N, C-alpha and C positions, 0 to 999 in steps of 0.2 A: 425426446432429447433435443435441446436447442441446437441450431445450426452453428452458432458461434462457439468455438471450442473453449472460450474463456467465460461464457455465460454460466451463471449459477442459478439453479432452481432449488428452493427450499422444500423439504418434506416436513411439513409442520407436525408430523407425528413423531419426529426424532429430534434430539437435542441439536439446536442451531449451531452451537460452538463446535461440536464434533463434526458436523457436516461441512462447515466452512474450513476447518483445519484439514480434513481429508481431501476436500476439493482443491485447496491451495497446494497441498503436497503432490497431488496428481496432475496439476496444471504444468504447462510447458515452462521450462527454465530457459530464459532467453538472454542473449548478451545485452547489456545495457548500452544502448546506442541511440543517437539522435533520431527523433521522429518515430520511436517505437510506441506502440499502444494506440488505442482509439482516441478520437477527439470527443470524449464524453467522460463522465465521472464514474469512479469505481474504487476498488482496493488494489494496492500493489505492494509488493515486497521486494526489498533489495538484499542481495547476498554479496558478501565480500569473501573471496577465496572459499566459496561454498557454504559459508555460515550465514544464516539469516540475521541481518543486523538492523533492519528498519522495516516498519509497516507504515504505510501512508494511505491517504484517501484523497480523492478528488470528487467534489460534490456535483451532483446532477442539477441542483437548483441554480437558477440564474441569479447571481449576486454581483456586486461591483468587483469583489475580489476573487470571483470564481476562476479557477484554472482547471482545465480539463486534464485527463490522465497524461496525455502526451506532453502538455506544458509542464506538469509537475515533474515528470521523469527528465525532461530537458533541463529544468532548474537544478535537479540533483546532479546531472552530468556536468553542468557548468560549475557547480561547487566542487565536485570531485577533481576535475582537471586542474583546478587552482590549488589543490592541496598537495603537500609533500607526503612522501611515504605511502602513497596509494596511487594506483594506476587504474585507468578506466577499464582496461582489459581484465582486471581482477574482479570486476563487478558483473553481476547477472541480475535478472529481475523476473518476476512473475506478476500477473495481474488477473483479476476476476471482475466480471461485470454483473450487475444486479438490476432488478426492476425499479428499485426506489432507494432514496437516500436513507430511509429507515433501515433497510437491510445493510447498506454500506456501513452505517454507524455500528450496528450490531456485529457485523463481521469484523470490523476493525478492532472493536473492543475484545471480542473473543480471541482473535489471533494475538493481540498484544498480551492479554492475560496468559495465554498458553506459552508463548515463546519468550516474553520479556526481552525484546530486542534491545541491545546495548545503545544503539543510536537513537532510539525513541526517547531515552532519558537525557540525551545530550543536547537536544534542541536542534539536531541536524536538519529536520524538515520544515521547521517553523520559522516564521519571521520573528516570533517572540518565543524563545526556547521553552517548549513543553506546555505553554499556556493553553488551557482548555482541552488538552488531549485526554480523552477518557482512558482509564486504565493506568494513569500515572498519578503521582502525588501533587501534580501541578494544576489540577482542575480548579477552575475559578467557580466559587459558589454564587 
């Protein structure tokens, strides 16, 4: 068992999607607040009034546009506090860490396909709404 309570280890003898969903549902549900999460890449989920509304990822690979998990969650906080009809204290989050970006991509896709979160279709998390997001109709070929 990993020492990080958010770390995820795959059992390659079982379906990946089922494992990821079970692990996400068993992970800690935390208030969405500034500086939450590690300064690395992984998967996170956002909940509004207890309902899962968004799944996002932060890449482990170093790129110009790379934003770690903490930065991504802070970006969402900044968006939410500027919106009407939604309060930050209505928001919660979960996150999971993985060994590689391949697992991050597979986990994100499995969770989006299972839950079909409303905000993933809205462009909430992207600079370009939904562009390139696996599991949606907005994937670029």
